[in-house]
N, C-alpha and C positions, 0 to 999 in steps of 0.2 A: 709483466710477471718476471721478465727478466731484471728490470731496475729493481724491483722488489727482492728477488735472490741475491742480486748483487750487494743493495745494501744490507741484507741480514749479514752477508759474510762480512762487510766491514765491521758492523756492530758487532759480531760475535768475535772478530779481531782485536777490535778495541779492547771488548771486555775481557779476552784472555790476557791481553798485555798488563791490563790493570790487576788482574788477579795475581799474576805472576810477580810485578812489581812491588805493589801493595803487600801481598803474602810475604814474599823475601824482605821486604822491610819489617813488618811487624815482627816475624821471626827473629830477625836481627836485633831489634829493640829489646825482645823477650829475652834473648838467650844474653845481653849484656846487660840488663836489668837497669840502664840508665833512665834516670826519671825526664819524661819528656812532655810536652803539652800535648801531643796526640797518643790517646789511649792504645797503645800496640795490640790489646784484644779488641778493640772495637774496630782498628784498621782489618785485623785479620778476619773477622766477622764481615766486612764490608767486602773484603776480596773472595770469600766464600760465596757470597750474594751475587757478585760480578759472575763468577763461575758460576752459578745456576741459571742466571740470566743469558748468559754465553751459550748454553744449552737451550734455551729458547730460538735463541738467534739462529743458530747452526739447525735447528729443525725447521725453522722458517725458510731457509734457502732449500733443505731437501724437499720440503714440500713445495716449493717453487717448482724445482726442477721436474718434480713427478707431475704436477699438475700442467706444465707444458708440455709433456711428454703425452698426458690424455688428451689435451686440446692440441694437438697436433700443431705447436706453434713452431714450424720451420723457419720463422725467420732467427731463430738460435742456431747457431753451429751444430753445437752436439746434438739437438734435436734431429735436426736433419741426417746428421750421419750416423744415427743408431736407432732410428724408429722411422715407422711410415703409417700410412692408415689402415693398412689391413691387418697390421700386428695385434695379434690376440690379446687378451688384456691382461692375463698373466705376466706376459713379457713386455708388458710397457712398465710393468715394475721392475722387470730385468734391465730394462734400457738405465736405470740408475747406475749400476755397475759395469755395464757393458763395455763402457770407453774409460780412458784414462782421466779425465776430468772428473766424471760421475762416481768412478771409483774413489777416487782420493776424498771427494765429499761425503761419501760413505764413511771412509775412515774417520773424518773430522767428527760426521754426526756418531757414530757408535763409542767414539769417545768422548763425546760430550755426555751419551748416556752412562757410560761407567762414571763419569766425573760427578755427573748429577746423583745416583744413587752414594757414592763416595761421601759425597757432601752432606747429603740428607741425614748420612749414620757419623757425622763427626762428633758427637757426645761418647761415642766408644772410648774413645782417647783423642781427646782434643789437639792436643799438641801435634802428635804422630799424624792423625788425619789433615793438620795443616800443613805440615813438610810435605805429605804425600799430593794432598790437592795442588798446591802450589808447584810441583814438580809435573803435575799432569797438565797445569795450564801451560808449562814452558814447551812440552809434546805439541799441545794443541796450538799454540802460536805458529810453530814452526809449519804442520798442516794446512793452517788458515791464510799463513801468510803464502804458502803456494798457490792455493787456490785464488787468491786475491791479485797476486803479480804474476805468477808461471803459467797456470793451468786454470785459465778462469771457465767455469762450467755454464756461464750464462752468455759468453761473447755472442754478438749478433754476427751475421752473415757481412763479409767485407762489402763495406759501400752502401749497406742497408739504412736507409732513415723510414721514421715513423710514417707510417702509410703507403711505404713504398711497396712494390712487387715482392711477393712471396713466393718460393716453389711450392708446387700444388701437390707434391708429395716428397716423403724423405727415401733415403737411399734404403732403410730398413736394418733389421736387427742380423747380424751373423748368424748363419742357420745352424751353424754349431752351438749357439747358446739357445736355441730354440727347443729347448727340451725339459720337462717338467723338473726335474733334479737342479737346471741352473737357475730356478728360481729361490732356491734355499741353499744350495752349495756355497756360492759366494759369500752371502752375507753370514752362514754360519763358519766360514773358514777366517773372514773378517773379525767376527766376533772373538774368535781365537787370538787371530795376530794382534788385535787392538787390546784385547783384554788382557795380555803380557804387560801392558803399561802399567797397570794396577800395581802387580806385586813388585815391578821394576820401581815405581812411585815409593812404594814403602820401605822396599830394601836400602835405597838410597835416603830418603828421608831418616830410616832408623840410623842408618850410620852416621849421617850428617850430625843429628843430636844426640848419639851415644845412648842410644836407648838400651836400658837395664834390661837384663834378662833375655828370654826367648819370647816372650807376649806379642811381638810383631808376626812372628810367623804363624802364631795361633789365630791371631785376626786377620791376616792374609791367607789362610789354609783355603777358606772357602774360595775366594776370588779366585787363588790359582788353579784349585780342583775343577772349578765351574770353566773357565779360560780354557784348560787342558781338555775339558770335555769337548767344547765347542772345536776346538782345532780336530781335536780326533776326530769328529763326526763330519766335518769340512773335507778332511783327508779322505775319507772312506766315501762319501758322497762324489768326490771328483772320480776316485778309482771307478766307481759304479759308472758315471757318466762316461767314462774312457769308454769302459767295457761295452756299454749299451749304443754307443752314439759312433765311436770311431771306425768301429767295424774290422779292427785288425786281431780281434780274438782273444786280447789281453786287457789289462787292467791298469797294469804299473810299468811304464817303459824307461824310468829314470831319466822322464824329461827336464830339464832346468827348472821349469815351475814348479815341478811336482816336488823336487827336490828342496826348492825354497821354502815349500811349506812343510818338509818333513823334518828340515835341520831344527828349527825352534823347538818341533814336537820332542825331537830327541834329547835336548837340552833341557826341556821343562820337565820331561819323565824323569831326568835323573835328579833335579831340583825337588820333585815331590817326593823322591825316595831319599834321598840325604839330609832333608831337614830333620826325617825323623830321629836322625844321629843328633844332631844340632840339639833337638828337642829332650832326648832321652839322655845324652852324654855329654852336651856341651861341646862337641866334636865337629870339626869341617865348617867351621863361621866362616872363614875367608872363601873357602871352596862354593861354598853355598851363596856368599853373596855376588861371586863372580858366576855362577851358574846363572842367577837370574837377569845379571848384567848382559849376558853374553845371550840369551835366549831373546832379551829386547832388542837389541842390537842384530840379532837375524833375524827378527819380523821386520825392521827395518831393511835390511839386506834383500830379503824376500820381495818387498814391496817397491824397491828400487830396479831389480833385476826384471819384475814384470812390467813396472810403468815405466822404464826409461826405454825400454827396448834393447838392451843389452844382449839379452840371448834369443835367440830362435826358439820359437815353440809356439804350439797352436793357442796357448792360454795367453801370451805376452801381448803388448801391445808394439804400436810402431816406435822408432826411436823418438827420443824428445829430449829437450834442454832441461827437464826437470831432476836429470842424472847429477848433477852440480849440485843443484840443491840438496840432495839426499845426502851424496858423501860429504859435504861442508858440516851437515846438521849430525852424521854418525861421527864424523871426527870431535865436533865439540860434546856429543854425549859421551863418547870414549875418554875424552880428556877430564870431564867432570868427575866421571866414575875414578879414573886413575888418582886424579888429585884428591878426590875425599877419601879413597881407601887408602893414600900412601899418610894423609893427615890422620887417619883415625885406625890405622892398622893394630895399635895397641890394644884397642878396644875389642879386637876379634881373636885373641889369645885362646887356644885351646885348653879346656878344662881337665879333658881326660885323654890318655893316650890308647891306642888300641892293644888289647891285653892278647890276643891269639888270633890266628891266621883262619883258625876254624871255629867262626862265630858268626852272627848274624850281622855284625859290624863289617866284617870283612866281605861278606855277600853283598851288602849296599857299595861298599867301596869299589867291587870289582866290577859291579853293576855300572856305576857312574863311568869308570874307566873305559868299559866297553861301548856305552853309549857316546860317550864323547869320542872316543876313535873313530866308530862309525860316522859321526857327524863331521869332524875333521876330512875324512876321506870323500864323503859326498861332497863335503863345501871345495876339496880341491879339485875334484873333477868336475864340478858346476862353473868354477872359476876358469879352469884350465883354458877353456877357448878363448875366452876374455883376454887372459893372460899372454898367450901364444900370439893370439894376432896383434898385441900390444908391444910383444919382444921382437916377434919374427916378421911380422906383416900376413903371416897366414893363421887363420884360425883352424886350430886341430879340434877336431869333436872327439870327446869320451864318450864311449858306447856302453851299452848294459853290461857286457862281459866284465868291464874294468870293475862296476858298482858290485857285480854278483859274486865276484872272485872274492872279495873282502866283505860284503854285507851279510853274505850265507852264514860263512862260518861264525862272524859276530852273532848274527842273530840265534842261531844254535846253542853256543855259549850262554847267551842271557836266557833263552828257554832254561837252560840246566841250571841256572842261578836262580830263575822263578821258581823251581821246584825245591833247591836246595834250601834258601832263605829260611822258608816257614818251619824246617826241620830241625835249624840250628838254633840255641840259646843265645841270650845276649852274654857276652864277656868270653865266655869260653865254654867248650864243651867236653865230654869226656868219650872216650873209645865205645863204652857200652852204650852211650846213648845213640851214637852214630849208629850203631850195629843196629838197635831198635829201631830207628826212626826211619832206615833205609831199607830194612829188609823188603817191605811191602813194595816201595817204587823199584827196586831192583828187579824184582819178579815180574812186574809191568812191563818194564823195557825188554827183557830179554823174551819173554813172552810175545811182545809183540814183534820183535825181529822174526822170530821163528813164524808167526802168523803171515808176515809180509814175504818171507821168502816162499812159504807153501802155496800163496797166493800169485808166485809169479813174478813180484817185483826185485828181480836180481840187478844188485849193483852191474852186473856185466853183460852187456847185450852183444850177440853176434861174436863172441870171443873178446870182444874190446870193453876197457872199462868206462862205465858211464855214471860220470859225477854227479847229476842230474838225481839219478835213481837212488843212487846212495847216499846224496844229502836227503832226499825225500824219505828214505827206510831211518836214517838219523833221527829225522824231525818226526816221524811217527812214533818211534820208540821213545824219545824223549819227552813227546806231550801224554804219552800213557802214563810214563812215570812221572811227570809233573801233576797231571789229574789225579794220580793216586796220592800223591805225598799231599795236595791239598784237600781232597775229599777226606781224606783219613786224620786231617787237623780238626774239619768240620764235625763229622761222625766220633771221633774220640772225646771231643769236649760235650758234645750232644749225649753221649751215651752218659756219662758221668752225671749230668743234669738229670737225664732220666731216672737213673737210678736212684738220686737223692730227692726227687721231687714225685716220682711215679707218675709224670707226664709222658705220653707218647712220642715216639723218636721226631717227628714232626715239629709238635709243640715244642720240643726241647732244642730243636735247631733253631726256630725262631725265636726263641729265648736267648740262646748262644748268640745269635747274631745281632740282637737288640742290646745285650749288653756290653759290646763291643762293635759298634757299626762299622768304625774306620778300619778294624782290623779285617773286620769278614767280608766288609764290601771289598775291601783290596783283594782280599782273596778270590772274590767273584769277579774282578776286574782281569786278576791273574788267569781265569778259567776263561774267560772271554778271550785273552791274547793267546791263550793255547789252543781255541778252537778255529782262530783266524790263522794260525801257523799250519794248522792241518789243511785248510783249505789252500792256503800257499803251496803247501808242499805237493798238493795235486798237479799242480801245473807241469811237474816232472812228467806226469801220464799223458800229457796232452795229444790229440790226434787231429789231423784234417784232412779233407779231400776236396779238388775242385774239379769240376766238371762244365760245359756248355751242355745246356738241357734242352731238347727238343720234346715236343709234346708226348707223355708218357715214356720219356728216358728215366733212368734210375742212376742214383747216385748213393753207394751203401758208405757208412761210417759204424763201426762197433756195431752194435746190435740192431742198428736203424738201418731203415730204408727210405730214401727219399723220391719220390715219384713227381713230375713236372704233370699236372692237372690241368695246367691254365695260367693266364694272366690276365690283371686288370691295370683299367688306368683312372685316374681320378683328378678333378680340379677343385682348387680349394682359391680362396682370394689370394692369400699368402704364396701358394707352391701348389704346383703338379707333381703327379706323384705315379709311378711303374710298379704293380706289382707282381711277383710271381707265386702263384697258387701249388702247394707242395704238400700231397698226402704224405705221412709219414707211417712206416708199417714197423713193427716189430715181432719177431718170430713168426710173420706171413699173415699180422693182424693189423687191420689198421687202426691206429692206437689215436691220431689228434691230425690236424691240418696246421702249416706254417705258411704266413705269406709276409717274406722279406719284402721290403720296400726301398726303392730309389726315389727322393723328391728332388725337385728343381723348383729352387726359390726366385722370384721374382725381386731382384736388389736394383733399383734404379732403373737403368737402361739394359742390363745385363741378366744373366739366369747363372745359379750356382749350384750344383748338384751335391747332394747329402745322402748318405747311405743311413737307412732306418733298420736295425738288425732284429732278426725275430730271434727269442729265446724260450727255449723250453726247458725249465730247472725243476731237478728233481734233488734229494739230498745224496745222490750218486756221482751226477753229474749235470752238466748245462750241455744240450745239444744246440749250437749257436750257429745260425744260418746266415749270409750276408748275399745280398743281389748285387753283383759288381758292375751291374749294368747289361747293356745288348751289344752282342757282335754284331758290327755293321755290315759285315759279309754276308753271315747267315741269316742275321735277324734273328737269334737265338739267344735266350736269356744265359748268362753265365753264373752259375751259384757255388759259393765256396762255403762249406760246412768243418765245424768244429765240434769236438766232442771233448769237452773241459772238464775233467773230474774234481768233486769238491768246491767247485765254486761257491754255490749256496752256503758252504760252511762260513766263508769269510763274513758274509752279510749276517749271518747269526750270531757271529763272534762279537761282532759290532753292537748286537741288540744286549749281548749278556755284558758286554762294557759297559753300555751305557746303565743300565739296571743297577752294576756293581757301584758306578759310580753316585748315582743317587742314594744308594743304601749308605754309603761311607760319607755323603753330606747329611745324612739325617743325624742329630743328636742320640748319644748312645741314652739307655735309660740310667738315670742318676741312681746311686746305691740304695736311696729312700723308698725311689719308685721301684728298682727292681726286688728289693724285699717285702712289696706287697704283693708280688707274684709269685715270690717263691716262701714256703714256711720258714720263719724265723730259725727255728732249729736246724734245719736242712741247709742253711745258705753257706753257711760256713764252709764246708768240703769244697764248694764251686770254685772258690776263689783262685786256686792255682792253675785251674784251666783257662781260666778268663785273663790271667796275667799278661801285660804287655800290650804293643801297640803296633800296628803296621800302616 
């Protein structure tokens, strides 16, 4: 199977190279219009078919690696290092992306899937899709070349020959990856990473061919939104994994690899907002092109940071020589982008100018500036240890306080813009409209501040200013104002429809949303973001307690009292485990039981401990309990408990974001279809409410 997998990669590389060269030649011949013996259209079609065949070949390679994992082929170095016989079946699949070579193969395979779908839809706009497919093949050539020459996933053990001795068992999968979400999180993150190659290819292709109008944005909108959604889900799944597995009580530590996934999310989010200005006003064309270029380059940088071992992280791999490959490729991509932009910059002239600072255009602009500022700060902090080691010979690590000092104020300002944007019209607004639209959000804001103060959430603790509490109060107040602003948009439009059609409010809300799914789906995404912010703000009020607990000892935290009532041990083929059994009391009454666990995985000749956290979640808070181990002197378990307010709101917010994105992806009702649902005589007055897009 190793020979089959290697052959598949070679064939895929050859097909991708043909796709690139033949596609580029065909596009060149079409552009010049010179008569040739070779039909440019037919040559372009063979290039497209080569791309489809290349997907089949790289799929064969991915299948070969998975097959080798399931058949325990330990003659392959990668399988020996990342799997063993006792590994549960779901984690056999996870072995595909648990190591450097496998994760790069996953990158190439997912890119093949995206390219396959793109090439099947080539009749949407034959020439633009030909450009995009050719550019994607160039990206695929790079990753396949790395797999063939620098990081071969099917490399055999040194000195191994057919029929020779093979190790009886492998080293096993990293215990940190043996968690259900790790079967989903990396592929989801990679679908986001790899997916941004598609809008990049369309943007670069449209610029190369001087594509008229803004149709290329409409064509790529679905690609970009789906990719953004995958990346969003991947980031949140990673947060939940860190929360449930690492046992430190948090979900985001500004780890370099966390940052690597967050940076393209920031620029991708900025792009999704600013393209609306280009669609409606013909503005920010150069800005948008460079936003998508930057997003793609940041996905490559993120892959470089994790795969080349340049940063220290629980997510990163060991140092590797593939870093040079990535640096060279990123330089080539940047050079192509700059050359194409300089050559075609006259095509990107802005058609309109911003007319007022108090308008929806200005809110989008400020939104973009804040997102890019956050991205730059995170990029600087992530690369600073690498740069300091290169310049001074000493690696200087940048910690969470640095990021929080900048990211939290920027995040709060972005939250403010999230509420302001829907309330402002395009072009300009009047003072009267501002007063009318901002009354309810302002009332909600100050009412929330009062509620927080009454509830005891003071920005001063022990006579000293508590910045965390202050930011949390601001976040709660802004969240209330933004929710009020967005919901008022829904209900204002629904009320008009209800009056005009006689439908009940819920039916009117449904029709309102279906008439402009992109706008109201976007509003729902914003509601999800607000819910997430509320959950994040709860971290300012976290509490924790730690104690060595003998039998019947008690540990109190918040309204809960934990009582140690026993311990247990268990043995599994892949690991052994110790449990602490804790009864949890609230108000003197036993309410539930928790069993935090410590596992000991058998990896080759050694044993690696791993914490498994016990979590009891409510809408108000999470009771989070960690079994930190046994005190060797007293033979008693050490228990650490956290009370983390509002964490569940983060995961619920993700669900709202996903729902909103799906709604935004659904085509809106056409005027003809909508008129069937609203009496013709009553349809006209509704139009002003549905005006505009988001």
